[in-house]
N, C-alpha and C positions, 0 to 999 in steps of 0.2 A: 862299246855296251861296259857293261860292269865286268865284277871278274863273280862269278856264280861259284858257290862254294859246290863240293863233292857234297850229295848227300848224309852222307858219316860225320863230316867234320857240322855240316846243318845244322845237324842234331847235336851233336855235342856246343854248340857252340848255342841254341837253343835252349837247351837246357842250365847251362851256364847261366844267363843271361832272368831265366826266370825264375831259377832261384838263388841269384843275389845280383843281377842286374851285369850286364858284357860292360865289362872294366872296356874303358876308352871310344865308344858307339854306341849306337841304339837304334833296338828294330823296330822297323814298320808295316805292319802287314798290310796286303793290299787293299787297294784303297775302292775294289769290284769283289773284296770276296767276301765280301757280309761280316766280315770280324771286328769282336768289337777291340778297342784300345788293349791293346797284350796285359796293364799294368789294373782294367778292369777282370781279367777273364776268370772262368773258370779252373779247375784244374782239371778238372776232360777238355774242358776248349784248349787247355791248352797243349793235354796226351794229343788229341783231333790235329793239331798244326805240329806236333814233331810226327806225325806217322803219317802226317801227308812229305812231310817233310823227304820220309825216310824212303818213300814211297817213288818218289819224282812230280808229286803232284804238285807241290806249294819245292820252290829253288829258294836262296839265301842268294844276293846279290851285295859287293862288296866295292863301295864306289874309290878307298882312299888305298890298294891295291892295285898291282898289275898282273897276279898270279890268276891262272885259269887252276881249280881244282878238280878241272869236270874233264880236265887236257891228260894226252902223255907227254905232247910237245907244248912251248913257253907259243908255240900258232894254232891260234884262233880253228883251227877249222875241222869241219866233220867227219873228216878224215882221221884225226887225232883224238876225237873223241874213250874216252878209257870204255875197257870192255865191261866192266863190272858194274855202270851207271844199270838203276833200276828202267825195265822199256818203255814206260810212259815218258819218262826223260825225255833219254836216248831218241825216239822217236819220231817225239817234240820240235827237237833241233836239227833232227836231218830233215824236218819238213817244214817247217820256219825258217830255214839257215834263208838271211840273204844274200840272193843271187837273180842276175835276171833270167838265167839258163832256168832256171825254176820256179818263176812268177814270185817272187818272194818279195821283201821290199828292196829297195837297190841299198849297200850304203856307201854314204858321200865321203868322196876324200875328202883332205883336211882341210880345203880350197869351202866345202861347204857350195859349192857349183855344178861338178861335174861329177854325173853316179860313177862307183866304181864299174871297170869293168870283167872284175876275175872273174870266173867259174871254178864249180866245187863238183868235184865225182857225188853223183848220191849216192855209190856204193862202197863205203870207207875200205881201206886194204885191212885183211885181221889182223889183230892184236894176239901177241902171242900173251896167253893167262901166264900171272907170277906164279910162282910157287913158290911157296910159307916158309919160312924160316931160309929161304937158299938165295937171300938178295945182300945185295955189295953193301947195305949201310948198317953201323951199328951205333948203340950206345951206352956209356953208363952210367950212373944214377947215385948218387951218395948226400945223406941225407941224416944232418947230428944235430946232438942239443949242443946248448952251448960249452957244453965241458968235454966237445970232443967222440961223446958215447953214441951211436950213433938210434935214431930213432926208429926199433925195430917194430918187424913184424903189422908195415901202414902197407895197407892198398898202394899200386902204382895202378897204370895203363900208359901207354902208349901208339899215341895213330898218330897215323901217317895216310897220304891218299890213296896206298890199298892195302893196308891191312888196319890189323888193332890186335892191342897184345897187352894184354894182362899179367901178372900175378902179386909176389910178397915180397916187402924189404925184407932182405938177411939180417943177421942179430948182429949185425956190422951197420945195418940202414944203407947197404947196399943191393945193387942191384946192377945186371949185364945182358943187355939183350942183342942177339945175335940175328944178322940172315935178314933182315928188313929189307925190304923191296921198296916202298916208298922214299925219295930224298926227305923229303918235306915236314917234318916232325911235328906235334904237342905231343908233350910229356904231363900226364898230370897223379899228383900224390894226394891220396886218401879223396878220391874218388867217388868212393861208392856212397856219403854223405851227404847231404840236401838240405842247406836252411827250413823246405818244407817239414823233412824229419822232426828236425831240434824243436818249430812251430809243433807242430804236430804230441813229441811226448810231449811239451809242457802245455800244454791242451786236459792230453790225459791224465797227467799230476793235477791240474787245479780242477779239475771235473769229480778227481778222489776225493780231492781237499774239501768239498762240498758235499758229498755225498758221507764221506765219514762226520759233519757237521750234523749234515740231519740227520745222521742216524744216535747223536747223540743230544741233541735234545730230546725224542723220546727215550730214551736210554733215560735223560737227564727227569722227564714228564712219569716214566714208571717208579723211576725212587721218590720224587715227589707223592708222588699216591699211597705207597707203598708208606711215606713219611708221617703222613697225615693219619693214617692212620695208627699208625701208635701212638698209645698211652700217656699222656703229658709226660713221667717221672722219665719213663724212655726217651721221651724224644729231648727230655735236660741232659739225658748220659749222653747222645746224640752231640747235642752242640760241647761237648767238651770235649767230644775226641773217641770216647770210651767204645760207644757200639757205630754200625751202621758200618760193621765192612763183610758183611758178607755176600752172597750171590754179584750182585750187583758193580761192589767195587773193586769182587776179584782180591777181594785184601789188602789192599794197602789202598791209600788218596791221594790226588795230584797232587798235593805236596811234599806226601813220602818218600815221592819218585822226584821231584826238583832238586829236596833235599840230597839222596842219592847221586846226582850227576853233578850236582851243581860242583864237582870240584873242576870236571869238564872245559864248562866255560867261564875259569879264570885260569887264563895261560902262567902265572905264578904258581901254580898250583902245580904238582908229582905228574898228576894225572896225567892232564891236557902239556904239558914242559917237555916228555918225551918226543910227542907228535912231532909239536910245533917249532921243537926246536930240528929233528932229524928231516921235517920238509923247508926249512928255512935255509939251512946246512946243505942242502939240493934242488935250488929249488932250478938251474938250468939242469941236472942231470937226467943222465937215464931210466926209465924206470927201474929197472936190475940195482944201481947206484942207491937210490932214493932207500928202496927194501934192504941194502942190505945195510945199511948205514941205519934205520930204524933200528932194526933187528939188536947192531949194537947197541942202539943207546935204550930202546925200552925190554929191562929184563923180564922175566915170565913171572915175578914176582909181582911187578908194577902192570901188568897184565889182567893177571888172576885180578887185584885191585879193583883196577877199569872194565873188567866184563862182569864182577860181582855185583857197582855201582849202574853199571844201566842198565842188571836183569835178569844176564844170561849163566850157566854155567862155564867156567873154565874152560871145560873140555870140550862145551861146544864149538868156541872161536881159539884162532891162532892168532901170532902176532901179526905173519904174510893177510889175515882177514880184514885184521886190522889196520894193519898200512893201504887194501883196497880199499877197502870202505871210507878209508878219510879223503884220500886222494876224490872219485867219487862224489863224494858230498861236497868239499874242496871247488869242482866245478859245478857242483850244482847248487853251494851256495853266491858263484860266481853272477849269475844270469840273474839280469837288474829284475826284470817281474814274478821268474818265481819267486827269490825270495822275498818277496816284498807278498806273497801271496802266503810264503810257509808264515813269517810273521802274520798277518792277517787271518791265517790259519790259527795261529798260537795263541791269538789274544784274544779270538771268540770263543774257540776254546775252552778255557780257563774260564770267560765270561759266564758261558753254559753250567757250567758244573754245579754242584748243589752247596747249598750254603754250608755244608758241612763242611767241605772239605777249603775253607779258607784260606787259601793260594793265592796267594803273592807273586807275579814270574816279568819279568824280562824276556823280550825275546830273542833273546843266549838262545834260551831253550831251544828251537825250530830246529837248531845244527844237532843236538844232541836227538833229539825225536828222527831229523832227517841218519845221524847217524844207524841208529837202532832201526831203522827197518830198513836200509841199506844191509848192516849184520843177517837179521834174523833173513830173509829175504836169501839175496846173496848167500850166505854161510849151510843155512838149514831146509833154502828151500820154502816157497807162497806157503805154499801148505801148513809143514811145521812150524812155521814162527807161527802163527796164532796160538800152540798150546809150546811158545819158546819158556815161560820163565814164570816166576811165582808172582812178577809181577808186572800181570798179563794185559791188564787193563790199559800201565800206557804205555811201557814199553815197545805195547805190537801195535798201538797207534799209527804209525806209518808201514809196517810192514808190508801190507796189503798194495800199498804199493811201487814195496823193493823195485819190482823189476825191472816197473817203469822208469826207476831214481834211476835206475844203474842204463837203461838202455838212453834218457839221454845223457846222460854225462858224457857213455863212448862216444854217441853224438856229436857232441858239443871240442870231448876230448878231439874228434875227428877233424870234425867243423876247425880247429883253431892251428891243427897241425899243415892243414890243405896247401896245396901249393902249385902253379901252374906257369908250365915254357912254354906260345902261343909259335907254331908254326917255324923251327929252326931250321935251316939248310946243315943236313947230316951232314953236309961237306966240307964244311966250316965249322962246325962244333956236334962233339961225341960225347964231351961231360956234361952232364946239369947235377949240376953240388949245389949245397944252402946247407943254412946256419936254421935249425926250428927255435920259434919261437919261447922261452923261459914258460917253463908251465904256470899255474896261477898262484895267487897268495894263498900261504893257506889258511884255513879260517883261523882269525882270531878274535874269536865274539864276545866283546860287554860279557863286563863279570852280572852272574845271573840276580836283582834284586832280589831278595826272598826278607820276610818279617813273618814272622808266626804274628796271629789274630789274635791275643785272650779270649777264652771259651767265653764264653756270655751267661753272666747267673742267672740261672729262671726258678726262682723257686718254686714251691708250689701250693705254698698255701701262706697266709697272711704272716702266722705267726714266724715262718721260716722269711719268710721275705722281713719285719721286724728286725729276725736274729740276724741277719747279715747284717743290717743299719749298723746295729751294736758293734757286731765284730770290725766294721772298717773305722767304725767309733772310736776303740781301744788301739787299733791300729796307726790310724793319726796322733793321736795321744802320744803314744808311748813314741812314733817317732820325733815330732815333736815341729809337724813338718806338713803341710798341706801334701797329698797325694798328688805325684807329674797324672797329663790323661790316658786313661785306659788306654784310648786308641786312638792312632795316627788321622790325621788331616784325610788320607789317600783312605786308612781303613772308616771312617765316616761316612764318606761317599758311597765305600761300596756299601754300605751297612744302608744307605739312604735309598740306596735299588732296590734294596732285597725288601723291605718289610718289616713290621713286628708279627707278623702272623702268626711265626713260632713261640712269640711269648704273650706270657700265662697275664702276666701286669703290664699298663703301665700309668704314668703317677703323675699328678699337678703341683704346682704349686701355688698355696692360695693364702693369702691374708684373712688371717679369722676375724674377721669382722662381714668379709662374707659369705663366714659358713652360716653366719648368724643372721644374717640380712632377711630384713620378715619373719623378724623372727628366729628365739633359739632353733639352731642346726637347720631354720629352713631354708638357708641360701641354696644358689643350686654351684655346679661344679666349672661354671661358665659365664661369661655375658649371655643376654637372652637378644634375641636376631627376628628376623620374618621365618625363619624357615627352623629355630629350634636354636637350643641352647650349644655353645658354639666354645668348646673346650680347646683349646690347643696345651701338649702335654709334652711328654717323650716317655720313654719306657725305662722301666727300673733295669733293667740292666746300664742302662745311659750315667745312672744316678749315685747309683749300689757305692763306690767305693767314696763318694764322698762324703756318707754315712748322713747323720741331720745334721749337720751346721747349712743354716738360713743364707750362711756368705757363698760360700762353697758352690754351695746349689745355684741359685743368680746368677753368681758368675759363669758357670755354668750353660745356663739359660736364658744369657743375654738381659737377664732382669734385673733392672739397679738397685745393689738391696739398701732396704731401710732400717738402721740398727735401731731405731724402736717402733719399727715395725712387731707384732706375735704374726711365724710364719707355724701352719701347718700343711703336709703334706698328703696328700691325697692315694692311695695305692687304689687301684682299679683294674677290676678283672675284668679284662676284654671280650671272655666272652656270655654273662651276665647283664651286661651295659648293652646289650647284640637284644637281649632276648625284655630286660624292661623295661628300655628309656629308646628301643627302638635304634641306637646309634649303629653311627657306619665311618668307621676309622680308616685312613689313610695315613701315608706320608707324603707330606703337601710341597712337592716336587711340582712341577708347570705345567709338565704332565698332567697327575695325575687329579691336581684341583682341576684344572680347564677337563680333566674325563668329569672328576667331579661334577661339575657343576649340569657341565650339559645331562647328568644321565641324573642324576641326584635332586637337584633344584630348576625343575621347568616350572618355567615362566616365571621365577622369582627375583630373574638376572636381564637389566635389561641391554635392548642389543645383540641376544643370542649371540648373531652370525656375527661378533667382534670377537668373541673372548678368545680365540686361541688368538688374536692377534697382541690383543696388551694382555696376553699371563704368557711374555718374552723380556727376560734381564735388558732390551732397547727401550723396551716400551712402560718398563718397572726403573727403569732411573727419570724418564719424561714426567711418568704421574708422581718418583717421588720429591722433584723442582715442584711441582705444581699446589701436591700438599703442603710443603712447610711452608709457600707466603700463603693460603687460602684463608678467609678473613672470619669470625668463629660463628660468625648466623649463616656461612655460607653449608656449616656442613650441618644442619638440619633444612636450612631455605630453599627448594629447586629456583628459586627466580634471584636470592639472592648468588648461587652457585654459578645460572649461565650470566650474571653479569660479569661478577669475577674475570670467565673464560674468557671473554669475546676483552677485557681491560687485557686479555695476556694474550690479544692479539689470536686464537683460536680460529680457525674457521666450521663449520657447521659439523661436516664429517672428525674433527678432533672434535668436537663436543663431544660426541657421540659414544666416540671413543673412551674419552675420560667418564661416560657415565658409565658405560657399562663394568671400567675398572673399580666405579665410585663402587655399586651393587655388590661388586665382587665381593667385597673387603666388607660392604655392611651384611650383607650376609655370612662372611664364613669369617670374618676378621682378618684374613688377609692386606695387614694396613700395608702402609708405602717403606715400610724399613722390609717387607715379609722376600724372602732371598730365591726361592723356586729351586735352589735346590737340594731342599729337606730339613739343613740346616737350619742351628741357629746360630749367628754372631755372635764372641763371647766381648766381653765390659772392654773388654783391653783393644779389642780389634781397629783398621784404621781403616779409609776405605779404597785408597791401593793394595794393606795386606789385612786380610779379614782371616779371623780367629773362627772356628766354628768349636764349637763346646760340644755340641748331643747332637744328636740324629730325631728332630720334632716329629709329634702322632699332632696331626688332623681329626678331633671326628666331632662329628652334630649328631643330639641327641633332638628326633624330630618328636622323642616323647617324655622330656623331662624330668627330676623328679628331684625331690629337697632331699640335704645331707640326713635327717632325719630318717627320712624312705630307705635312702641309698645305703645307710652302715648296720638297719636293721632294727631303731632304736624303737618301732611301731609293731614290733614282732615279725615284720615279713624277713624275706633272704637277705640277710649280710652282705654288698659284693662294691662297697669301699671301705675304707680302714682309713681312717686320718692318726697321721702321726704326729707329735709336736717336735719343731725343731728350736734346737736351744744350741749356741755357738759356743763354737772350740776358743779359749783364752792360749791362745801361744801364743802371749806374754810382751808383747808390742804397747 
């Protein structure tokens, strides 16, 4: 028969197995017990198994050992059953013990032929109850860091067949246990933590991060409502960062907060240097050595600078608080799942922010937010953390999760220190010693990547717009060279996602003959299509720094400059275009233009169900290649176009996709060069290295007007201003 384990050992082994897998063995539930595979069992099912093992309703047997954990002697006999067994287990063993005398199944001899004839008495001799603490066995435990200092205050547990003793290692990482009654002992260090605890706290934090994002989205919607209700002149101030620091923003923007803590994320900066240096020098040391080294390297002046940078009062936080928080934050960030979740949170949080905060940050800020949350919660308490700082809105982002971070870090810390010695014979081994693994590396995040986005130029009138262009021209002439791009490529992509809803004016580059098409000033802003006049433009802010030089503007807008042409810049009031021309304006990304086609152009596009399929980067490349070789007559002749597509080897479904994309071009002007990211490529772009010059705007004027009407020449309201463009001679 297998070696049956004592219920206390069975429960302990099963707990270990449930939390991290029992090393070197595998537990199988009884096939007729109605249990699911243990890997698939729920926490309640696992607890039921543990309860059944504890009560003796289930037993755990081991085939690879000769030890009998339920007997007081090495002889398997009912008369040697231990007196501390649960009654159901003891009764079953006695009633079913193999014996010819009691009619149970016979025990076969090694020859597997003759039945054994040994009988056992039904009533065992009484066994003396062991007296706790007065047994013949003892042991000592020593657990140290690599530097030799003790792992202090770590919980331990010693279990034998007859007792279980718990305690805490002293300041030297040592403990002595005397008077044990059981000879065979299992010693566990850090047994109070399980993997389930780590997983549960991780889930709590990740769920909390999602709640924070949801609340931030609601707050952002509220700020946007306030913003949209502002007069235009106040919006202009908001976008230059002069106002909008009321109750919603609590006096500081995300960018300002990130600037304040950017020193922390750069290991060469003084603020971070003391933390990182002290940690690295004492990575293998005990807690006391780390704290002592930190105090010697991190003076009060540096502490005050650091604390103020995070946004707390220096009187709130001591050097010991910082050391403790850094240790916990470093542990938190070593967990791959939680670290990834935090970086995603920071990215999403920054993306949600109102555009007036113009912040561009890297993932390193996640560490500072965790650190701030831990400091706020551990030094001030979770309740007071909400009122901890003048930088309340951002410094406290994770303060509410501080306790969860603390519990998670402590669980990880104990998990890393967990150590076990199983089933040792105390007659042979009485000393248990081991060296703990070094503490995890201190956080060494990449530097925060910061860049301030220039404030938008938001004129309130045509006169102000023309003055801004004149000032830009004077600046260019004074410098003797063309201006550098106003926005980085990353910032252009960000603006394309924001759109132009906050800007009064968009601008359209037109050649003079188009202005006078069909008579003096009888032209329209763009090409006439089946659904209306298509206007491809950009915002005034995007070209204001280029003054009235047509060469600079055409370059930025991806248009070939014609030296002999006469150009004009049409400045268009967006709100009045809606009012007088039934205009719809969007930034023409794939998503925006697809939605526009589906909602605003019903019945205008062929095979509308294929719109989303053809509005992708992949199909755009395919479409561009087909358009390049399409003969001239196929542009206006559907039959000629169909013949061309068949010659190119397109089947019926592929032909439908092409027709869909072709009709989108006809109705919107999104030709084969359309990028789908809302940006125009500059003339200097290449296929492999695209360079973007401006964010595009696409408008459809369903009730188009002539320049005569738009400029108010007939006495109506003026909502378009035409500005002559004159090239600057740089002496080339």
